[in-house]
HTML snippet that shows the backbone in 3Dmol.js (N, CA, C, O; Angstrom):
<script src="https://3Dmol.org/build/3Dmol-min.js"></script>
<div id="view" style="width:600px;height:400px;position:relative"></div>
<script>
const pdb = `
ATOM      1  N   MET A   1       0.859  -1.210   0.028  1.00  0.00           N
ATOM      2  CA  MET A   1       0.184   0.122  -0.044  1.00  0.00           C
ATOM      3  C   MET A   1       0.757   1.362  -0.065  1.00  0.00           C
ATOM      4  O   MET A   1       1.790   1.449   0.598  1.00  0.00           O
ATOM      5  N   LEU A   2       0.446   2.192  -0.543  1.00  0.00           N
ATOM      6  CA  LEU A   2       1.072   3.570  -0.786  1.00  0.00           C
ATOM      7  C   LEU A   2       0.766   4.446   0.537  1.00  0.00           C
ATOM      8  O   LEU A   2      -0.365   4.523   1.017  1.00  0.00           O
ATOM      9  N   ASP A   3       1.768   5.022   1.010  1.00  0.00           N
ATOM     10  CA  ASP A   3       1.488   5.994   2.250  1.00  0.00           C
ATOM     11  C   ASP A   3       1.481   7.311   1.618  1.00  0.00           C
ATOM     12  O   ASP A   3       2.450   7.901   1.139  1.00  0.00           O
ATOM     13  N   ARG A   4       0.087   7.752   1.685  1.00  0.00           N
ATOM     14  CA  ARG A   4      -0.122   9.207   1.182  1.00  0.00           C
ATOM     15  C   ARG A   4      -0.125  10.247   2.347  1.00  0.00           C
ATOM     16  O   ARG A   4      -0.620  10.032   3.453  1.00  0.00           O
ATOM     17  N   THR A   5       0.374  11.181   2.034  1.00  0.00           N
ATOM     18  CA  THR A   5       0.453  12.362   3.167  1.00  0.00           C
ATOM     19  C   THR A   5      -0.652  13.353   2.845  1.00  0.00           C
ATOM     20  O   THR A   5      -1.433  13.132   1.919  1.00  0.00           O
ATOM     21  N   GLN A   6      -0.717  14.280   3.487  1.00  0.00           N
ATOM     22  CA  GLN A   6      -1.882  15.436   3.105  1.00  0.00           C
ATOM     23  C   GLN A   6      -1.360  16.139   1.903  1.00  0.00           C
ATOM     24  O   GLN A   6      -2.200  16.425   1.051  1.00  0.00           O
ATOM     25  N   SER A   7       0.055  16.514   1.652  1.00  0.00           N
ATOM     26  CA  SER A   7       0.279  17.092   0.518  1.00  0.00           C
ATOM     27  C   SER A   7       0.290  16.438  -0.731  1.00  0.00           C
ATOM     28  O   SER A   7       0.315  17.049  -1.799  1.00  0.00           O
ATOM     29  N   ASP A   8       0.267  14.926  -0.600  1.00  0.00           N
ATOM     30  CA  ASP A   8       0.111  14.342  -1.929  1.00  0.00           C
ATOM     31  C   ASP A   8      -1.364  14.107  -2.400  1.00  0.00           C
ATOM     32  O   ASP A   8      -1.564  13.633  -3.518  1.00  0.00           O
ATOM     33  N   THR A   9      -2.383  14.424  -1.579  1.00  0.00           N
ATOM     34  CA  THR A   9      -3.525  14.141  -1.800  1.00  0.00           C
ATOM     35  C   THR A   9      -4.106  15.368  -2.912  1.00  0.00           C
ATOM     36  O   THR A   9      -3.590  16.485  -2.887  1.00  0.00           O
ATOM     37  N   VAL A  10      -5.078  15.081  -3.752  1.00  0.00           N
ATOM     38  CA  VAL A  10      -5.408  15.961  -4.637  1.00  0.00           C
ATOM     39  C   VAL A  10      -6.779  16.611  -4.246  1.00  0.00           C
ATOM     40  O   VAL A  10      -7.731  15.910  -3.903  1.00  0.00           O
ATOM     41  N   ALA A  11      -6.836  17.812  -4.303  1.00  0.00           N
ATOM     42  CA  ALA A  11      -8.180  18.455  -3.841  1.00  0.00           C
ATOM     43  C   ALA A  11      -9.384  18.027  -4.688  1.00  0.00           C
ATOM     44  O   ALA A  11      -9.281  17.887  -5.907  1.00  0.00           O
ATOM     45  N   PRO A  12     -10.488  17.830  -4.045  1.00  0.00           N
ATOM     46  CA  PRO A  12     -11.576  17.473  -4.880  1.00  0.00           C
ATOM     47  C   PRO A  12     -11.923  18.750  -5.802  1.00  0.00           C
ATOM     48  O   PRO A  12     -11.810  19.936  -5.489  1.00  0.00           O
ATOM     49  N   PRO A  13     -12.373  18.207  -7.011  1.00  0.00           N
ATOM     50  CA  PRO A  13     -12.840  19.240  -8.138  1.00  0.00           C
ATOM     51  C   PRO A  13     -13.903  20.054  -7.497  1.00  0.00           C
ATOM     52  O   PRO A  13     -14.675  19.618  -6.643  1.00  0.00           O
ATOM     53  N   GLU A  14     -13.895  21.213  -7.945  1.00  0.00           N
ATOM     54  CA  GLU A  14     -15.145  22.120  -7.598  1.00  0.00           C
ATOM     55  C   GLU A  14     -16.599  21.770  -8.249  1.00  0.00           C
ATOM     56  O   GLU A  14     -16.742  21.324  -9.387  1.00  0.00           O
ATOM     57  N   GLU A  15     -17.407  21.984  -7.545  1.00  0.00           N
ATOM     58  CA  GLU A  15     -18.709  21.481  -7.870  1.00  0.00           C
ATOM     59  C   GLU A  15     -19.340  22.172  -9.197  1.00  0.00           C
ATOM     60  O   GLU A  15     -19.511  23.382  -9.341  1.00  0.00           O
ATOM     61  N   ARG A  16     -19.626  21.232 -10.065  1.00  0.00           N
ATOM     62  CA  ARG A  16     -20.250  21.907 -11.390  1.00  0.00           C
ATOM     63  C   ARG A  16     -21.710  22.444 -11.204  1.00  0.00           C
ATOM     64  O   ARG A  16     -22.660  21.805 -10.753  1.00  0.00           O
ATOM     65  N   ARG A  17     -21.703  23.681 -11.621  1.00  0.00           N
ATOM     66  CA  ARG A  17     -23.142  24.250 -11.695  1.00  0.00           C
ATOM     67  C   ARG A  17     -23.687  24.385 -12.933  1.00  0.00           C
ATOM     68  O   ARG A  17     -23.013  24.736 -13.902  1.00  0.00           O
ATOM     69  N   GLY A  18     -24.877  24.132 -12.986  1.00  0.00           N
ATOM     70  CA  GLY A  18     -25.484  23.857 -14.438  1.00  0.00           C
ATOM     71  C   GLY A  18     -26.181  25.202 -14.705  1.00  0.00           C
ATOM     72  O   GLY A  18     -25.972  26.267 -14.126  1.00  0.00           O
ATOM     73  N   CYS A  19     -27.112  24.923 -15.768  1.00  0.00           N
ATOM     74  CA  CYS A  19     -27.750  26.266 -16.340  1.00  0.00           C
ATOM     75  C   CYS A  19     -28.727  26.796 -15.417  1.00  0.00           C
ATOM     76  O   CYS A  19     -28.932  28.003 -15.537  1.00  0.00           O
ATOM     77  N   LEU A  20     -29.521  26.050 -14.327  1.00  0.00           N
ATOM     78  CA  LEU A  20     -30.186  26.794 -13.345  1.00  0.00           C
ATOM     79  C   LEU A  20     -29.606  27.761 -12.396  1.00  0.00           C
ATOM     80  O   LEU A  20     -30.312  28.659 -11.937  1.00  0.00           O
ATOM     81  N   PHE A  21     -28.308  27.631 -12.057  1.00  0.00           N
ATOM     82  CA  PHE A  21     -27.422  28.255 -11.483  1.00  0.00           C
ATOM     83  C   PHE A  21     -27.249  29.579 -12.119  1.00  0.00           C
ATOM     84  O   PHE A  21     -27.308  30.647 -11.510  1.00  0.00           O
ATOM     85  N   ALA A  22     -27.009  29.424 -13.516  1.00  0.00           N
ATOM     86  CA  ALA A  22     -26.903  30.630 -14.377  1.00  0.00           C
ATOM     87  C   ALA A  22     -28.138  31.460 -14.444  1.00  0.00           C
ATOM     88  O   ALA A  22     -28.076  32.690 -14.446  1.00  0.00           O
ATOM     89  N   LEU A  23     -29.176  30.852 -14.494  1.00  0.00           N
ATOM     90  CA  LEU A  23     -30.424  31.594 -14.722  1.00  0.00           C
ATOM     91  C   LEU A  23     -30.973  32.268 -13.516  1.00  0.00           C
ATOM     92  O   LEU A  23     -31.902  33.070 -13.606  1.00  0.00           O
ATOM     93  N   SER A  24     -30.251  31.864 -12.070  1.00  0.00           N
ATOM     94  CA  SER A  24     -30.689  32.491 -10.864  1.00  0.00           C
ATOM     95  C   SER A  24     -29.994  33.807 -10.818  1.00  0.00           C
ATOM     96  O   SER A  24     -30.488  34.652 -10.072  1.00  0.00           O
ATOM     97  N   GLN A  25     -28.975  34.101 -11.467  1.00  0.00           N
ATOM     98  CA  GLN A  25     -28.290  35.343 -11.345  1.00  0.00           C
ATOM     99  C   GLN A  25     -29.115  36.669 -11.665  1.00  0.00           C
ATOM    100  O   GLN A  25     -29.642  36.873 -12.758  1.00  0.00           O
ATOM    101  N   PRO A  26     -29.161  37.476 -10.673  1.00  0.00           N
ATOM    102  CA  PRO A  26     -29.946  38.644 -10.855  1.00  0.00           C
ATOM    103  C   PRO A  26     -29.790  39.565 -12.137  1.00  0.00           C
ATOM    104  O   PRO A  26     -30.763  40.006 -12.748  1.00  0.00           O
ATOM    105  N   PRO A  27     -28.705  39.770 -12.423  1.00  0.00           N
ATOM    106  CA  PRO A  27     -28.432  40.591 -13.701  1.00  0.00           C
ATOM    107  C   PRO A  27     -28.892  39.931 -14.921  1.00  0.00           C
ATOM    108  O   PRO A  27     -29.375  40.645 -15.800  1.00  0.00           O
ATOM    109  N   LEU A  28     -28.817  38.758 -15.086  1.00  0.00           N
ATOM    110  CA  LEU A  28     -29.161  38.044 -16.121  1.00  0.00           C
ATOM    111  C   LEU A  28     -30.655  37.941 -15.995  1.00  0.00           C
ATOM    112  O   LEU A  28     -31.304  37.976 -17.041  1.00  0.00           O
ATOM    113  N   MET A  29     -31.328  37.809 -14.767  1.00  0.00           N
ATOM    114  CA  MET A  29     -32.760  37.799 -14.686  1.00  0.00           C
ATOM    115  C   MET A  29     -33.389  39.133 -15.336  1.00  0.00           C
ATOM    116  O   MET A  29     -34.359  39.116 -16.095  1.00  0.00           O
ATOM    117  N   ILE A  30     -32.749  40.205 -14.960  1.00  0.00           N
ATOM    118  CA  ILE A  30     -33.190  41.530 -15.245  1.00  0.00           C
ATOM    119  C   ILE A  30     -33.065  41.746 -16.872  1.00  0.00           C
ATOM    120  O   ILE A  30     -33.937  42.329 -17.516  1.00  0.00           O
ATOM    121  N   PHE A  31     -31.995  41.258 -17.392  1.00  0.00           N
ATOM    122  CA  PHE A  31     -31.702  41.352 -18.691  1.00  0.00           C
ATOM    123  C   PHE A  31     -32.821  40.708 -19.545  1.00  0.00           C
ATOM    124  O   PHE A  31     -33.338  41.283 -20.503  1.00  0.00           O
ATOM    125  N   LEU A  32     -33.168  39.406 -19.099  1.00  0.00           N
ATOM    126  CA  LEU A  32     -34.180  38.726 -19.859  1.00  0.00           C
ATOM    127  C   LEU A  32     -35.518  39.155 -19.498  1.00  0.00           C
ATOM    128  O   LEU A  32     -36.422  38.898 -20.293  1.00  0.00           O
ATOM    129  N   ALA A  33     -35.771  39.744 -18.465  1.00  0.00           N
ATOM    130  CA  ALA A  33     -37.103  40.332 -18.184  1.00  0.00           C
ATOM    131  C   ALA A  33     -37.287  41.612 -19.115  1.00  0.00           C
ATOM    132  O   ALA A  33     -38.416  41.850 -19.544  1.00  0.00           O
ATOM    133  N   VAL A  34     -36.257  42.418 -19.433  1.00  0.00           N
ATOM    134  CA  VAL A  34     -36.282  43.453 -20.186  1.00  0.00           C
ATOM    135  C   VAL A  34     -36.581  43.143 -21.682  1.00  0.00           C
ATOM    136  O   VAL A  34     -37.462  43.655 -22.373  1.00  0.00           O
ATOM    137  N   ILE A  35     -35.696  42.225 -22.032  1.00  0.00           N
ATOM    138  CA  ILE A  35     -35.888  41.723 -23.584  1.00  0.00           C
ATOM    139  C   ILE A  35     -37.338  41.099 -23.667  1.00  0.00           C
ATOM    140  O   ILE A  35     -37.966  41.336 -24.699  1.00  0.00           O
ATOM    141  N   GLY A  36     -37.904  40.367 -22.742  1.00  0.00           N
ATOM    142  CA  GLY A  36     -39.253  39.703 -22.795  1.00  0.00           C
ATOM    143  C   GLY A  36     -40.321  40.893 -22.784  1.00  0.00           C
ATOM    144  O   GLY A  36     -41.255  40.787 -23.579  1.00  0.00           O
ATOM    145  N   CYS A  37     -40.271  41.934 -22.017  1.00  0.00           N
ATOM    146  CA  CYS A  37     -41.160  43.055 -22.080  1.00  0.00           C
ATOM    147  C   CYS A  37     -41.102  43.816 -23.255  1.00  0.00           C
ATOM    148  O   CYS A  37     -42.152  44.217 -23.756  1.00  0.00           O
ATOM    149  N   LEU A  38     -39.744  44.133 -23.889  1.00  0.00           N
ATOM    150  CA  LEU A  38     -39.830  44.540 -25.314  1.00  0.00           C
ATOM    151  C   LEU A  38     -40.313  43.769 -26.552  1.00  0.00           C
ATOM    152  O   LEU A  38     -40.607  44.268 -27.638  1.00  0.00           O
ATOM    153  N   LEU A  39     -40.346  42.529 -26.227  1.00  0.00           N
ATOM    154  CA  LEU A  39     -41.057  41.511 -27.132  1.00  0.00           C
ATOM    155  C   LEU A  39     -42.543  41.602 -26.821  1.00  0.00           C
ATOM    156  O   LEU A  39     -43.343  41.842 -27.725  1.00  0.00           O
ATOM    157  N   LEU A  40     -42.920  41.423 -25.600  1.00  0.00           N
ATOM    158  CA  LEU A  40     -44.381  41.494 -25.503  1.00  0.00           C
ATOM    159  C   LEU A  40     -44.845  42.872 -26.048  1.00  0.00           C
ATOM    160  O   LEU A  40     -45.902  42.821 -26.676  1.00  0.00           O
ATOM    161  N   MET A  41     -44.324  43.972 -25.945  1.00  0.00           N
ATOM    162  CA  MET A  41     -44.857  45.304 -26.290  1.00  0.00           C
ATOM    163  C   MET A  41     -44.743  45.256 -27.740  1.00  0.00           C
ATOM    164  O   MET A  41     -45.733  45.665 -28.346  1.00  0.00           O
ATOM    165  N   ALA A  42     -43.788  44.861 -28.409  1.00  0.00           N
ATOM    166  CA  ALA A  42     -43.883  44.685 -30.015  1.00  0.00           C
ATOM    167  C   ALA A  42     -44.908  43.948 -30.450  1.00  0.00           C
ATOM    168  O   ALA A  42     -45.560  44.280 -31.441  1.00  0.00           O
ATOM    169  N   SER A  43     -45.140  42.920 -29.784  1.00  0.00           N
ATOM    170  CA  SER A  43     -46.190  41.878 -30.331  1.00  0.00           C
ATOM    171  C   SER A  43     -47.467  42.586 -30.104  1.00  0.00           C
ATOM    172  O   SER A  43     -48.201  42.811 -31.066  1.00  0.00           O
ATOM    173  N   LEU A  44     -47.785  42.949 -28.927  1.00  0.00           N
ATOM    174  CA  LEU A  44     -49.045  43.652 -28.582  1.00  0.00           C
ATOM    175  C   LEU A  44     -49.212  45.032 -29.576  1.00  0.00           C
ATOM    176  O   LEU A  44     -50.360  45.336 -29.897  1.00  0.00           O
ATOM    177  N   HIS A  45     -48.245  45.745 -29.995  1.00  0.00           N
ATOM    178  CA  HIS A  45     -48.391  46.718 -30.870  1.00  0.00           C
ATOM    179  C   HIS A  45     -48.839  46.006 -32.273  1.00  0.00           C
ATOM    180  O   HIS A  45     -49.898  46.301 -32.828  1.00  0.00           O
ATOM    181  N   ASP A  46     -48.002  45.120 -32.742  1.00  0.00           N
ATOM    182  CA  ASP A  46     -48.600  44.470 -34.175  1.00  0.00           C
ATOM    183  C   ASP A  46     -49.983  44.079 -33.942  1.00  0.00           C
ATOM    184  O   ASP A  46     -50.827  44.384 -34.785  1.00  0.00           O
ATOM    185  N   LEU A  47     -50.285  43.482 -32.967  1.00  0.00           N
ATOM    186  CA  LEU A  47     -51.678  42.793 -32.850  1.00  0.00           C
ATOM    187  C   LEU A  47     -52.766  43.797 -32.703  1.00  0.00           C
ATOM    188  O   LEU A  47     -53.830  43.715 -33.317  1.00  0.00           O
ATOM    189  N   LEU A  48     -52.422  44.883 -31.750  1.00  0.00           N
ATOM    190  CA  LEU A  48     -53.679  45.794 -31.505  1.00  0.00           C
ATOM    191  C   LEU A  48     -53.713  47.106 -32.376  1.00  0.00           C
ATOM    192  O   LEU A  48     -54.793  47.589 -32.717  1.00  0.00           O
ATOM    193  N   LEU A  49     -52.659  47.603 -32.686  1.00  0.00           N
ATOM    194  CA  LEU A  49     -52.792  48.723 -33.400  1.00  0.00           C
ATOM    195  C   LEU A  49     -52.367  48.963 -34.964  1.00  0.00           C
ATOM    196  O   LEU A  49     -52.524  50.002 -35.604  1.00  0.00           O
ATOM    197  N   LEU A  50     -51.770  47.694 -35.427  1.00  0.00           N
ATOM    198  CA  LEU A  50     -51.697  47.830 -36.740  1.00  0.00           C
ATOM    199  C   LEU A  50     -52.721  47.183 -37.773  1.00  0.00           C
ATOM    200  O   LEU A  50     -52.575  47.363 -38.982  1.00  0.00           O
TER     201      LEU A  50
END
`;
const viewer = $3Dmol.createViewer("view");
viewer.addModel(pdb, "pdb");
viewer.setStyle({}, {cartoon: {color: "spectrum"}});
viewer.zoomTo();
viewer.render();
</script>
């Protein structure tokens, strides 16, 4: 058996974060909300006023 000391051990890899973590970030959510509102206003304008 190999005798491994504290210095020889490899640190565990960082936890992988998926798409839901990225979507939970406030700046991204604000950006997506603004884009969604602009698309909604444009579609309502096309449907109701043109």
